[in-house]
N, C-alpha and C positions, 0 to 999 in steps of 0.2 A: 817612699827610701825605707820608712822604718821597715814596712811589709816586706821590703826586697832584703831589708838585712837579717830580717828570721826566716824568711821561704830560700835565701840561697847558701848558707852555711850547710842547712838539709840536703837537700838537693847537691850540691857540692860533693858531699861525702858520699853520698848515693852511688854520684855518678863517678866520683874514682874508685869507689868498691867496683862498681858495674864494669867499668874499664879495664882494672886490673885484673877483674877475672876471668876477663873476654880472649878466649884460645888456652889458658891455665885450669887444667884439671885442679882445680883447690878442694881439700877436702877440709868442710868447715865442724865435722862434730868435733874434732877439740876444741875452735875457739865459740861453739856455740855452748858445750859445755863449762866450759871456763867463764864465758857471761854468765849464763844460768845458775851457776854451781855458787858461784863468786860474786863477780861484779854488779849482779844483778841484787842477790840478796845482801850486799855491801850496801847499796843505793837504798834498797826499801828500808833495813835497819837503821840506815842515817837519816833520812826525811822520819822515818816515827818517832826514833829515840830523842829526835830533835825539844828545845825546848818551844818551839814553833810550832811542834804538832798538837791538836787539840782535837780528842778523839772524837767531842760529842760535836764539835763545831764542823767535821764533816761529814756528819751520817747523811745530811740531806742531800751531799753531793754524790755519795754513795749510793742512795737510794735512786738519785737521777740520773745513776749511770746505769742500773741494774735496769731503769725502766727504758733506758734508750735501747741496750741490747735486748732485750727480752720484746719490746715492742716493736724492732724493725724486724724481725722474725715473724711478727705478727702480718706487718704491713709487706713485708715481702714475700710470705705465702701465697696469696692469689695469684702473683707475677708469674711465681713458677709454673704454677697451673695452667698461666696465659700460654707461657711459651713452650709448654710440654716437656719442662726438664722436672728431673726426678727433683721431690722435693729436699732429699739429703746432702743434694749436689750443689746448688743454688741457693738456699736458705740460711747456712752456716756462715759463708762468707759476706752474709749481710748482715748477719750481726755479730761477731767476731772483728773487730777494727785491730789496726795497727797502732795500737796502744801504746807498745814499749817499744818499738826500732824508729816508729815516725813520730808517735801521740808526744809522749816526756820530752823527748828535745824540742819539738815546734812550740809545746805549753811552758817549756823553762825560758828559749828564749824569745818568746812573746812578753809575757807576763815576769821575767826574771827570778831571783832565787825562791821569792814566795808562794811561787806556782809549785814548786817541786814538791809538799804533802799532799796536796790535790793531787795532781798528776799522776803522783804513786797511787794514792787512792782510788782512780778511774783505772790505772792498770790493775790492780789488785782483785777491784771489781770485774773486769772484763777478763783475765786470767782466770779467778775461782769460774766463773760461769761457763769457758770454752775447754775447762779439763774437767769438768762436771757433767754438766747439760750439754756442752757442744760434744763430747764423746759418747754420752746416752744417746744422741740425735742421732750418730753415725753408726751405734752398735748398741740396741736396746739391752745385750747379752752382760752390758758391762756391768762387772762389780768391784766392790773394793773402795777403797778411800787411798789408796798409796801415795795418790800427788799431795795430801796431806802432809807428807813428811819429805817433801823436795824441800829442797835448801832455800826456796823463794817463803814459802810457806813458814820455813822454824823463823826465819829472819824478821818475817811480819808480826810471828807471834812472841818474838820475843821483843822485837820494837814496842809492838803493844802494850807488852807488859811493864817495860821500862816507861814508857810514856806514863801507865796509868799509875804507877809507883811513885811519880814524880821523883824518883833515882835520876842522878846526870852522871852519864858517864865519864871518866876519866878524859880531861881535854887532850891528852897526847893517843887517847885510845879512838878518839871521838874523830881526831884529825886524819890518823890512820885511817880509817873505815870511811870516811867521809872521801878522801884521795881515791882509793878504790872504786866505791860507789861511782865517782866521776868518770874515771875510764870508762864505763858500761853504755854511756850516752854515743859519743863517735863510735864505739866497738858495733854497738846495735845497727849504726844508720849503716857502717862499712859493708856490716855484714849482709844486709838487704839487699845492696846495691851489688854483691855476690851471688849472692841468691836468684835474682834477677834474670841471671845466665843461664839458669836452669827450667826456666818454663819458655812455652811458646806461642805463639798467636795463634793457635789450632784454635777453633770455635769464634772466632773473633767479635759475630755477632754478640752471641751470649757475653762474651766479655765486655764488647759494649754496653750492653745494658745493664748490668751488675755493675758496671763502672758508675753508671749514672743514675741508678734506685740505692746503691748502698747508701752514699753523702746524702741521700737524696730522703730517704725511712730514717735516718738517723736527726737529722734537722728537723724534719718533720714532729718525728716524736721530743725532740728538745724544746720546738714552738710549744705543743700541747702542753708539755709537763712543767718546764722551768717557772711558768707566773705559780701555777700552784705552790712548789717549793720554796717561794721570795727566798733567794738565794744572795748571797752578796755579788758585787758585783764582778769580784776577781773569780768565783765560782760560778757564777752565770758563764763568764766567758770561756773556762775551762771547761764546762760542758760542752759549749757551743763546738769547740775545736774538737773536742770528744767526739760528735754527734756525726763530724766531718770529713772521719779519717777513713781511708781507703781499708779495704778488706785487708786482715794481717796475712803476710807468708805463711803463718804457723796453719791456717786451713787449707792451704796446699799438702804440709807433711801428714798432716792427719788423714788427708781423703787420700791420700798414698801409701798410709800406715793401714786404713779401714778398707783400699780398694774400691771409693767411690767415685770412679770418673774425674781421678788424678786431674787427667789432660785437661778437659773441662773447667773446673775449679782453677786450674794454673792460669788459663785466660782470664779469666775473671780478676784472679789475683793480680796479674800482671797489667792490664786496662786499668783496673782500679787506682796501683798506685802510680799508672802513668798520668790519667787521669787526676790526681791531686794535684798535680804542678798548676791546672788551671782553677780548680776546686779552693786551694786552702788559701793562695793570697784573697780570695774574693770573702770567703770567711772569716779571715783576719781582721779584713776594714769593717766588719762587724764587732768583731769579738773585742777590737783595740778601741772602737767607739767610744 
């Protein structure tokens, strides 16, 4: 029942978004912009600037998250060759998971409010690698560091600055920012459901292979590195959930932007997120043990 109470709200909100988006021509551009420019930065700042956040404490968790992302790519590379699919099409979705739309809500619902800082750290690690290394993998000519000036990154730097300085924002300000940030989680899940209407079952065999391989490579990396990191029980549970997350919808958007077989990437993303219905309850049983 505990696992059901965690999984059901997540997929219920995703399903609500999917059902609402059926047959409707919705423009998520403004919604996504508000989420990425206002709500997610507020969530990030609130987590990093809170008294509960200890920068040094989460260093090993951040290292573990980076190892899961990078190691998953290395493990997936030979499978791309075996499946005779372009590496730039198959490997990025295996590396970059749904740590924002699905990861943060699942971690918080599973482990409580104490999981928010760690969940945000893993989300930031994945996002930093996706917008830097991920973009470079799709376009080797990419240059510039404009992504560092994004609202999420500015909120990260500001939150870390407050945390390291030991300063405490005024209580009314903290409450307002936290309230705005709390709106990010349901909106991200709802938007994910709506977005799933835009992708199809084309290349379903490739999508099925990706749906199985994405959590498999992530969990394999967690099993490999977690003992060496000697993480606390909460951080170990968060890293385990992080390793099992499905491909991020952002993989599809970036493949479309860089014209890297977006239809095939869409199939991987769609089936990967559907497969999470079966994968996440099993992983949560181990994470909560």
